[in-house]
C-alpha positions in Angstrom: 0.1 -0.1 0.0 1.5 3.2 -1.1 -0.4 5.3 1.5 -3.8 5.9 3.4 -6.0 8.7 1.8 -9.0 10.0 3.4 -11.5 12.0 1.1 -14.3 13.8 1.8 -17.1 15.5 -0.7 -20.9 15.4 -0.5 -21.2 14.3 -4.1 -21.2 10.5 -4.1 -20.0 10.5 -7.8 -17.1 12.4 -6.9 -15.7 10.1 -4.3 -16.7 7.0 -6.3 -14.1 8.1 -8.8 -11.4 9.1 -6.6 -11.3 6.0 -4.8 -11.4 3.7 -7.9 -8.6 6.0 -9.2 -6.7 5.8 -5.8 -7.1 2.2 -5.3 -6.0 1.6 -9.0 -2.6 3.7 -8.3 -1.9 1.3 -4.9 -3.4 3.9 -2.3 -6.0 2.7 0.5 -8.9 5.2 0.1 -11.2 6.0 3.0 -14.3 7.8 1.6 -16.9 10.1 3.5 -20.0 12.2 2.0 -20.7 13.7 5.4 -18.0 16.0 6.8 -19.1 15.3 10.2 -18.0 11.6 9.9 -14.8 12.9 8.3 -13.9 14.9 11.0 -14.8 11.9 13.5 -12.5 9.8 11.2 -9.8 12.3 11.1 -9.4 12.8 14.8 -9.4 8.8 15.4 -7.7 7.4 12.6 -4.1 7.1 10.9 -4.0 8.5 7.4 -1.2 10.1 5.2 -3.3 12.7 3.7 -6.8 14.4 3.6 -8.6 15.3 0.4 -11.8 17.5 1.0 -14.1 19.4 -1.4 -14.0 23.1 -0.4 -18.1 23.6 -0.3 -20.4 21.0 1.8 -23.3 21.1 3.7 -22.2 21.4 7.0 -18.3 21.7 8.1 -16.7 22.5 4.8 -13.3 22.5 3.6 -12.1 25.4 5.7 -13.3 24.1 8.5 -11.9 20.4 8.1 -8.7 22.3 7.3 -8.4 24.2 10.5 -9.5 21.1 12.4 -6.6 19.1 10.9 -4.1 22.1 11.2 -5.1 21.8 15.1 -5.3 18.1 15.6 -3.0 16.4 13.1 -0.5 19.1 12.2 1.5 16.5 10.3 -1.1 15.6 7.8 -1.3 17.2 4.4 -4.9 18.7 3.1 -5.3 18.8 -0.6 -8.6 21.1 -1.5 -10.9 20.5 -4.3 -12.6 23.4 -5.5 -14.9 24.3 -8.3 -13.9 26.3 -11.2 -14.1 30.4 -10.6 -13.6 29.6 -7.0 -9.7 30.0 -7.1 -9.6 32.8 -4.6 -11.1 30.4 -2.0 -8.4 28.0 -2.8 -5.4 30.3 -2.8 -7.1 31.6 0.9 -6.9 27.8 1.9 -3.4 27.5 1.0 -2.2 30.7 3.1 -4.5 28.7 5.9 -2.0 25.8 5.5 -3.5 23.3 2.7 -0.6 21.2 1.1 -2.0 22.0 -2.4 -5.5 22.4 -4.3 -7.2 21.1 -7.4 -9.9 22.5 -9.3 -13.1 20.9 -10.8 -13.1 19.4 -13.2 -9.7 17.7 -12.7 -7.7 15.8 -14.6 -7.2 12.3 -12.7 -3.5 12.3 -13.2 -3.0 15.9 -11.9 -5.0 14.6 -8.6 -2.9 11.7 -8.3 0.4 13.5 -8.7 -0.6 15.8 -5.9 -1.6 13.0 -3.6 1.8 11.4 -4.3 3.8 14.2 -3.2 1.5 14.8 -0.2 2.4 11.5 1.0 5.8 11.4 0.5 5.8 14.9 2.5 4.0 13.3 5.0 6.0 9.9 5.4 9.3 12.1 5.6 7.9 14.1 8.4 7.1 11.1 10.4 10.6 10.2 9.8 12.3 13.7 10.9 11.6 16.1 13.6 9.6 19.4 12.3 12.3 21.9 12.5 11.3 25.1 14.2 12.0 27.7 16.6 9.5 29.9 18.8 6.2 30.7 17.2 7.6 30.8 13.7 7.7 27.0 12.4 10.4 26.5 9.6 7.9 23.8 8.1 9.1 20.6 8.0 11.5 20.4 5.2 11.9 17.4 2.9 14.5 15.1 2.8 17.6 16.1 0.9 18.3 13.6 -1.9 22.0 12.8 -2.5 21.5 10.7 -5.4 19.5 11.5 -8.7 15.8 11.4 -7.4 13.6 8.5 -8.8 10.2 9.9 -8.4 11.0 12.0 -5.5 11.5 15.7 -5.3 11.6 18.7 -3.1 8.0 19.9 -2.4 7.5 22.7 -5.2 5.0 24.9 -3.1 5.8 28.3 -1.4 8.5 28.3 1.0 7.3 29.0 4.4 10.0 31.0 6.4 10.8 31.0 9.9 10.2 34.3 11.6 14.2 33.9 12.3 15.2 31.2 10.7 17.6 29.9 13.1 18.5 26.2 11.8 20.0 23.4 13.7 19.4 20.0 15.7 22.9 19.7 16.9 23.6 19.3 20.7 25.5 22.8 20.3 22.6 24.6 18.8 20.0 23.0 21.1 22.0 24.4 24.1 21.8 27.8 22.4 17.8 27.6 22.0 17.6 26.6 25.7 19.7 29.5 26.6 17.5 32.2 24.7 14.2 30.6 26.1 15.1 31.3 29.5 16.6 34.5 29.3 14.5 36.3 26.6 11.6 37.6 28.8 14.6 39.0 31.3 15.8 42.5 31.0 19.3 41.5 31.2 22.2 42.6 29.0 23.3 39.6 26.4 26.6 39.1 24.7 26.4 37.0 21.9 29.8 35.7 20.3 31.2 33.6 17.6 32.8 33.7 14.2 31.6 35.8 11.4 28.5 34.3 9.6 27.4 32.0 12.3 24.2 34.1 12.7 24.5 36.3 15.7 21.9 39.0 14.6 19.2 36.0 14.0 19.9 35.1 17.6 19.7 38.6 18.8 16.4 39.1 17.2 15.1 36.1 18.2 15.9 37.0 22.0 13.7 40.2 21.0 10.9 38.1 19.5 10.5 36.1 22.3 10.5 38.9 24.9 8.0 41.0 26.5 9.1 43.9 24.1 8.1 41.8 21.0 5.7 44.9 20.1 8.3 47.4 20.6 11.2 48.4 18.3 14.1 45.9 17.5 16.7 48.7 16.6 20.5 47.5 15.3 23.6 49.2 14.6 27.3 47.9 13.2 29.7 49.7 15.6 32.3 48.7 13.0 30.5 50.1 9.9 30.2 53.8 11.3 33.3 56.2 11.6 34.5 57.0 14.9 33.5 60.7 14.6 29.9 59.9 13.7 29.2 56.9 16.2 28.2 59.1 19.4 25.3 60.9 17.3 24.5 58.0 15.6 23.8 56.1 19.2 22.8 59.4 21.0 21.5 61.6 18.6 22.2 65.4 18.2 20.5 68.8 18.6 20.5 71.4 15.9 23.5 73.4 15.5 25.6 70.9 17.4 28.1 70.7 14.6 28.3 72.0 10.8 25.6 70.6 9.0 23.1 69.8 12.2 20.2 71.7 10.6 17.7 69.8 12.8 17.6 67.7 16.0 17.9 63.9 15.3 17.1 61.4 17.8 19.8 58.8 18.1 19.3 55.0 18.5 19.0 54.9 21.9 15.7 56.6 21.9 14.2 55.1 18.7 14.9 52.0 20.8 12.8 52.9 23.9 10.9 50.1 25.6 12.5 47.5 22.8 15.8 45.9 22.3 19.0 47.6 20.6 21.6 45.5 19.0 25.0 46.8 19.1 26.9 44.4 16.4 30.8 44.4 16.7 30.8 46.2 19.8 34.7 45.3 20.2 35.1 48.0 17.5 33.6 51.0 19.6 36.1 53.3 20.4 37.4 53.6 23.9 35.7 57.1 24.5 32.3 55.9 23.4 32.8 52.4 25.4 33.0 55.3 28.7 29.5 56.8 27.5 28.3 53.2 26.8 29.2 52.2 30.3 27.2 54.9 31.7 24.2 54.5 29.9 24.1 50.8 31.1 24.3 51.8 34.5 21.9 54.7 34.7 19.8 54.2 31.6 19.9 57.9 30.7 21.9 60.3 28.3 22.2 63.6 26.8 22.2 64.0 22.9 25.3 65.7 21.1 25.1 69.2 21.7 22.1 69.0 24.3 21.7 70.0 27.8 18.7 67.7 28.7 19.1 64.3 30.3 16.9 61.7 28.4 15.9 58.8 30.2 15.3 55.5 28.4 14.2 51.8 28.9 16.3 49.5 26.4 17.3 46.0 26.5 21.0 45.9 25.1 22.1 43.0 23.2 25.6 43.2 21.9 27.7 41.0 19.4 31.5 40.4 18.5 33.4 37.8 16.9 36.7 38.7 18.9 37.6 37.4 22.3 36.6 40.2 24.4 39.0 38.9 27.1 41.4 39.0 25.2 40.7 42.6 24.0 40.6 43.6 27.5 44.1 41.8 28.5 45.4 43.6 25.4 43.9 47.3 26.7 41.4 47.6 23.6 38.3 47.3 25.8 37.2 48.3 29.0 37.2 45.7 31.6 34.3 47.2 33.5 32.4 47.4 30.1 32.9 43.8 29.5 31.6 42.9 32.7 28.6 44.8 32.2 28.0 43.5 28.7 28.9 39.8 29.7 25.9 39.3 31.9 24.2 36.5 29.7 27.0 35.1 27.2 25.4 33.1 24.3 28.4 31.4 22.1 27.5 30.5 18.5 29.8 27.7 17.2 31.4 27.7 14.0 29.8 25.7 11.0 32.8 23.0 11.0 32.0 22.4 14.7 28.3 21.5 14.1 28.6 19.3 10.8 25.4 17.5 11.3 23.7 20.7 10.7 24.9 21.4 7.5 22.0 18.6 5.7 19.4 20.7 7.3 20.9 24.2 6.4 21.7 22.9 2.5 17.8 21.8 2.2 16.5 25.3 3.6 18.7 27.0 1.3 17.4 25.0 -1.5 14.1 25.4 -0.8 14.7 29.5 -0.3 16.6 29.7 -3.6 14.1 27.6 -5.8 11.5 30.2 -4.4 14.0 33.3 -5.0 15.7 32.2 -8.4 12.6 30.3 -9.7 14.7 27.0 -10.1 13.7 23.5 -9.5 16.9 21.9 -8.2 15.4 18.7 -6.6 18.8 17.3 -5.0 22.8 16.9 -5.4 25.0 14.1 -5.9 26.9 12.1 -3.3 30.1 13.7 -4.3 28.8 17.2 -4.3 27.2 17.0 -0.7 30.3 15.1 0.3 32.1 18.1 -0.9 29.8 20.5 1.0 29.9 18.4 4.2 33.9 18.3 4.2 34.6 21.8 3.3 36.0 24.2 6.5 33.9 27.1 6.0 35.7 29.7 7.4 33.0 32.1 6.5 30.2 29.8 8.3 26.8 29.7 7.4 27.1 33.1 5.1 29.5 31.4 3.2 27.4 28.6 2.6 24.4 30.2 1.7 26.5 32.1 -1.0 28.0 29.1 -2.3 24.9 27.5 -2.7 23.2 30.4 -4.4 26.0 30.6 -6.8 25.8 26.7 -7.5 21.8 26.9 -8.4 22.5 30.0 -10.6 25.0 28.4 -12.6 23.1 24.6 -12.6 21.6 23.8 -15.7 19.9 20.7 -14.7 17.7 19.8 -11.9 20.6 18.2 -9.8 24.0 20.0 -8.5 27.1 17.8 -9.3 30.5 18.5 -8.5 30.9 20.4 -11.7 28.7 23.1 -10.2 31.0 23.6 -6.9 33.2 26.5 -6.8 36.7 26.1 -7.3 37.6 26.3 -3.8 35.7 23.4 -3.0 37.0 21.1 -5.8 39.6 19.7 -3.7 37.3 17.9 -1.2 35.4 16.2 -3.9 38.8 15.1 -5.6 39.8 13.5 -2.8 36.6 11.7 -2.3 36.5 10.4 -5.8 34.6 11.9 -8.8 32.3 10.0 -11.1 33.9 9.2 -14.5 30.8 10.9 -16.2 31.7 14.2 -14.2 35.3 13.8 -14.3 35.3 13.7 -18.2 33.6 16.9 -18.3 36.1 18.7 -16.6 38.9 19.9 -18.8 42.6 19.2 -17.8 43.0 23.1 -17.6 40.2 23.2 -15.1 41.6 20.5 -13.1 44.9 22.3 -13.0 43.6 25.2 -12.0 41.1 24.1 -9.2 44.3 22.2 -7.8 46.3 25.2 -7.8 44.0 27.4 -6.2 43.1 24.5 -3.4 46.8 24.8 -2.5 46.7 28.7 -2.5 43.6 28.6 -0.6 45.4 25.9 2.2 48.2 27.8 2.6 46.6 31.4 3.3 44.1 29.9 5.5 46.5 28.0 7.6 48.9 31.3 7.5 45.8 33.5 8.4 45.0 31.3 11.4 48.4 31.4 12.8 48.5 35.3 12.3 45.0 35.5 14.2 43.7 36.8 10.8 45.8 39.5 10.4 46.2 40.3 6.7 49.6 42.6 7.1 51.4 39.8 9.4 50.2 37.3 7.3 51.4 38.9 4.3 54.9 39.1 5.6 54.7 35.4 6.5 54.0 34.1 2.8 56.4 36.9 1.6 53.6 38.9 -0.4 52.7 42.6 -0.7 49.6 43.3 1.6 47.8 44.3 -1.5 48.7 41.3 -3.3 47.4 39.1 -0.7 44.1 41.0 -0.5 43.7 40.5 -3.9 44.2 36.8 -3.8 42.2 36.5 -1.0 39.6 38.4 -2.8 40.1 35.7 -6.0 39.7 32.9 -3.5 36.7 34.1 -1.8 38.9 34.5 1.4 38.5 38.2 2.1 35.0 38.1 3.7 35.8 35.4 6.0 38.5 36.6 7.6 37.7 40.5 7.8 
């Protein structure tokens, strides 16, 4: 039996046709012409899919959809609607229907939708729903790591999570636990981890789960604002405070009143501003630049850094008293290479996202391609993985990602694991030599950067290159962003 399908339609001839069609295809069909009886059966029986007419006497298709969503959320619901009521079907999709079919329908069309719905339900039973907070990241279809046979990613619209934090690894589960415990407190939070690990997502999730959810979430990147402007950005200024101040302007602290202020790259804040930040953390008050009136605010502070703040304190680049004020609740985000078991979830998520964004129909990837992604060190973490997959999907000419679609910096990984002869023959000798040369250059630069703590100048000296030459080479190899 391919699956158990519950069908409800008040027209007996319709249920007769659907039942016969499903049974010929190898499904078990349980049919009802009374929607009340159907609801009782949905509540008490195990089914893979519910197929329901939209308009019926008594509870209609929308009521059945809502009932399933509440009581059997894993079971896909397919809605059948008469021609001319497509708007109602779209409403059903927005309320969680898997798909819809219009009457009169082609039997093959309905059968294809049911097959996809059954496959989705079976996969949901095998894998947990990946979600965080109140924004479910819909159960993701499993990743095909071989050319799929009659199986593909669900082609419908992607339902993104509110904050898209993805991870089933032990490390990420610990992060989720900490967030849930501290979100509703007023305590200051320090999120630290390498660039590209998702620190801003964590900051927003803390805000979203807090009692301040309906108040502003304001963010500022301390590294992106010149030292001469950061004070006015944070605290605002009065008219005439400096040349060009033709009107008063509130700063980020005022804008975040009663909400959350996210200070990204806080380690880059100048020392003189660190003193002023310490004061506002202690007293929750400040003056605008050029102003004399003291302004009081109620702001929850979340900060983030990719640096070791304790080391910065020891080296005299960050105030010790401010560090202790910020480090009330530390949250460490692990690098992607430290939680490789999450790579498959992330790949599946980005495939769905980019299929929707790029209007593609990528259904999977070959084992060697996935092995290359899984084995890579990902110095740029999730951001780098996201960019690589977007680039691969843009360049892919078929429905399966292969090693040919991999960027050059990932080529050595799949070479070491073996490449299918068919795929290998599609790569020219010139391409192979170029990839291996770039792989060697990349490995040498990565190791040197790691030894020099990411300092480009010292790394250039170690490799006996000019600083400009190293920067150009890093840009060519896709390393520039990773180590800045």
